[in-house]
C-alpha positions in Angstrom: 15.4 -76.1 -27.3 17.2 -76.1 -23.9 15.9 -74.2 -20.8 18.4 -72.4 -18.5 17.7 -70.3 -15.4 21.2 -68.9 -14.9 21.9 -67.7 -18.5 19.1 -66.6 -20.9 21.0 -66.6 -24.2 17.9 -65.7 -26.2 17.4 -62.6 -24.1 21.1 -61.6 -24.5 20.8 -61.9 -28.3 17.6 -59.9 -28.2 19.3 -57.2 -26.1 22.3 -57.0 -28.4 20.0 -56.6 -31.4 17.9 -54.0 -29.6 21.0 -52.0 -28.6 22.4 -52.0 -32.1 19.0 -51.0 -33.5 18.8 -48.1 -30.9 22.3 -46.9 -31.9 21.4 -46.9 -35.6 18.1 -45.2 -34.9 19.8 -42.5 -32.9 22.3 -42.0 -35.8 19.4 -41.6 -38.3 17.6 -39.1 -36.0 20.9 -37.1 -36.0 21.1 -37.2 -39.8 17.6 -36.0 -40.2 17.9 -33.2 -37.6 21.2 -31.9 -39.1 20.6 -32.7 -42.7 24.1 -34.2 -42.8 25.0 -37.8 -43.5 28.3 -37.4 -41.7 28.1 -35.8 -38.3 31.2 -37.3 -36.7 34.2 -39.4 -37.7 32.4 -42.5 -36.4 29.8 -42.1 -39.2 32.4 -42.1 -42.0 36.0 -41.1 -41.2 37.1 -40.8 -44.8 34.1 -38.8 -45.9 34.5 -36.5 -42.9 38.1 -35.8 -43.9 37.2 -35.1 -47.5 34.3 -32.9 -46.4 36.4 -30.8 -44.2 38.9 -30.2 -47.0 36.1 -29.3 -49.4 34.5 -26.9 -47.0 37.9 -25.2 -46.5 38.3 -24.9 -50.3 34.7 -23.6 -50.6 35.1 -20.8 -48.0 38.5 -19.8 -49.5 36.9 -19.7 -52.9 34.0 -17.6 -51.6 36.5 -15.1 -50.3 38.3 -15.0 -53.6 35.0 -14.0 -55.3 34.6 -11.2 -52.7 38.2 -10.1 -53.5 37.4 -10.0 -57.2 34.4 -7.8 -56.4 36.8 -5.4 -54.5 39.0 -5.3 -57.6 36.0 -4.3 -59.7 35.1 -1.6 -57.3 38.6 -0.1 -57.4 38.6 -0.2 -61.2 35.2 1.4 -61.3 36.1 4.1 -58.8 39.3 5.0 -60.7 37.5 5.0 -64.1 34.7 7.3 -62.9 37.3 9.8 -61.7 39.2 9.5 -64.9 36.1 10.3 -66.8 35.7 13.5 -64.8 39.3 14.3 -65.4 38.8 13.9 -69.2 35.8 16.3 -69.0 38.0 18.9 -67.3 40.7 18.5 -70.0 38.0 19.0 -72.6 37.2 22.3 -70.9 40.8 23.3 -70.9 41.1 22.5 -74.6 38.1 24.7 -75.3 39.7 27.6 -73.4 42.9 27.1 -75.3 41.0 27.2 -78.6 39.2 30.3 -77.5 42.4 32.0 -76.5 43.8 31.4 -79.9 41.2 33.7 -81.4 42.7 36.9 -82.7 39.6 38.9 -81.8 40.6 38.6 -78.1 42.8 41.1 -76.3 45.3 40.5 -73.5 42.7 41.1 -70.7 40.4 38.5 -72.3 43.3 36.0 -72.4 44.2 36.7 -68.8 40.7 35.8 -67.8 40.9 32.6 -69.7 44.2 31.8 -68.0 42.6 32.2 -64.6 39.9 29.8 -65.7 42.5 27.4 -66.9 44.4 27.6 -63.6 41.2 26.7 -61.8 40.6 23.8 -64.0 44.2 22.6 -63.4 43.6 22.8 -59.7 40.5 20.7 -60.2 42.5 18.1 -62.0 44.9 17.9 -59.1 42.0 17.7 -56.7 40.5 14.7 -58.6 43.9 13.0 -58.7 44.6 13.5 -55.0 41.1 12.8 -53.6 40.3 9.6 -55.6 40.7 6.8 -53.0 39.4 3.4 -52.2 39.4 2.4 -48.5 42.1 5.1 -47.9 44.3 4.0 -50.8 45.0 6.7 -53.4 44.3 5.5 -56.9 45.3 8.4 -59.2 48.3 10.3 -57.8 51.0 7.7 -58.0 52.2 4.9 -60.3 52.0 1.3 -59.2 49.3 -1.3 -58.8 47.1 -3.1 -56.3 47.2 -6.9 -56.2 43.9 -8.8 -55.6 43.8 -12.5 -54.6 41.1 -13.9 -56.9 42.1 -17.5 -56.7 43.1 -20.0 -54.0 46.4 -21.0 -55.4 49.6 -19.9 -53.7 51.2 -18.9 -57.0 50.5 -15.1 -57.6 50.7 -15.6 -61.4 47.7 -17.9 -61.2 45.6 -16.4 -58.5 46.2 -12.6 -58.5 45.2 -9.7 -60.7 46.5 -6.2 -60.6 44.6 -2.9 -60.8 46.7 0.1 -61.9 47.3 3.1 -59.6 47.9 5.8 -62.2 49.3 9.3 -61.9 47.1 11.9 -63.5 48.2 14.9 -61.5 48.9 18.1 -63.4 52.7 17.5 -63.2 52.4 13.9 -64.4 50.2 15.1 -67.4 52.7 17.7 -68.3 50.4 20.6 -67.7 52.1 22.4 -64.8 53.3 25.2 -67.1 50.2 25.5 -69.2 49.9 29.1 -70.5 47.1 30.3 -72.7 47.6 34.0 -71.8 49.0 34.6 -75.3 47.9 33.4 -78.7 51.1 31.5 -79.3 50.9 29.9 -75.9 47.4 28.8 -76.6 48.6 27.1 -79.8 51.3 25.3 -77.9 48.9 24.3 -75.1 46.7 22.4 -77.5 49.3 19.7 -78.1 50.0 19.4 -74.4 46.3 19.0 -73.6 45.9 16.5 -76.4 48.8 14.5 -74.9 47.1 14.5 -71.5 43.8 13.4 -73.0 45.7 10.5 -74.7 47.1 9.5 -71.3 43.6 9.6 -69.8 42.2 7.5 -72.6 45.0 5.0 -72.4 44.7 4.7 -68.6 40.9 4.1 -68.9 41.5 1.4 -71.5 44.0 -0.4 -69.2 41.5 -0.2 -66.4 38.8 -1.6 -68.6 40.9 -4.6 -69.5 41.8 -5.2 -65.9 38.1 -4.9 -64.9 37.3 -7.5 -67.6 40.0 -9.8 -66.1 38.4 -9.3 -62.6 35.0 -10.1 -64.0 36.3 -13.3 -65.6 38.1 -14.3 -62.4 34.8 -13.8 -60.4 32.9 -15.9 -62.9 35.5 -18.7 -62.7 35.7 -18.6 -58.9 31.9 -18.6 -58.7 31.7 -21.7 -60.9 34.3 -23.4 -58.8 32.2 -22.6 -55.7 29.2 -24.3 -57.2 31.3 -27.4 -58.1 32.8 -27.6 -54.6 29.4 -27.2 -52.9 28.0 -30.0 -55.1 30.9 -32.3 -54.3 30.6 -31.6 -50.6 26.8 -32.2 -50.7 27.3 -35.6 -52.4 29.7 -36.6 -49.7 28.3 -35.0 -46.5 24.6 -34.3 -47.0 21.9 -36.8 -46.0 19.5 -38.2 -48.5 16.4 -37.2 -46.6 14.0 -39.6 -48.4 16.4 -42.6 -47.9 17.1 -41.6 -44.3 13.4 -41.3 -43.5 12.8 -44.7 -45.0 15.7 -46.2 -43.0 14.4 -44.6 -39.8 10.9 -46.0 -40.3 12.4 -49.5 -40.9 14.5 -49.2 -37.7 11.6 -48.0 -35.6 9.6 -51.0 -36.7 12.6 -53.3 -36.0 12.9 -51.7 -32.6 9.4 -52.6 -31.8 10.0 -56.1 -33.0 13.1 -56.4 -30.8 11.2 -55.2 -27.8 8.5 -57.8 -28.4 11.1 -60.6 -28.9 13.0 -59.5 -25.8 9.8 -59.7 -23.8 9.2 -63.3 -25.1 12.9 -64.3 -24.4 12.6 -63.1 -20.8 9.8 -65.6 -20.3 12.2 -68.5 -20.9 13.2 -68.5 -17.2 9.6 -68.7 -16.1 9.1 -71.7 -18.4 12.2 -73.4 -16.7 10.7 -72.7 -13.2 7.4 -74.3 -14.2 9.3 -77.4 -15.2 10.9 -77.5 -11.7 7.6 -76.9 -10.0 6.1 -79.9 -11.7 
């Protein structure tokens, strides 16, 4: 072993090891405090890039689940109103059957007609007032599209909820007349046709609601898979990280002790000169 006063190589090696150990210890502290294995590109550039992409997909997929929930809410709102409309039509049919009774006179049938007119007004009120977030659902034909996937192709990522028209005019009941016995007989077929439209519309909405539920379940499962993939890449293994930190802290203490010993080499050289 040679002794040098100008350059203490042993001390330089000890300092380099101490600095490297300090950097690694700082990194481990960062992983433990954040719970993430990758906190910067310096930690793992490839993993960081993959993690950013996975997080982007995860947040988009979470929004798709929320959109599917909106689709269900729209379908449920429309179906509830259609159920009420069907109840009103049932009352109209009862009035028509009652008006067909030969025991009634003209005054009785006029009273029934007034009740029927009120019920038709209620049908229109239901159709025109049923809305979701300001969008009418039952007074115009069309559909609302909901993004329930993250793909840019609408055929793969969108579902539609019908906007039906169940106003009195659309149901063919604008000229409903039960003020005569013959009119009451004719009204029955018209009311039955309207009930058929309501039933068909509710059936379509039910199928669309099932589609939305399926899309939500699928998107939720994708979210779980994406979260698991991101965790494997980005999250810190706390047990392993704690073990590595303990090891580095012990190595750091050893490095300090070695550096202290290496710094004594100059004093040993001076003692040689003094003798």
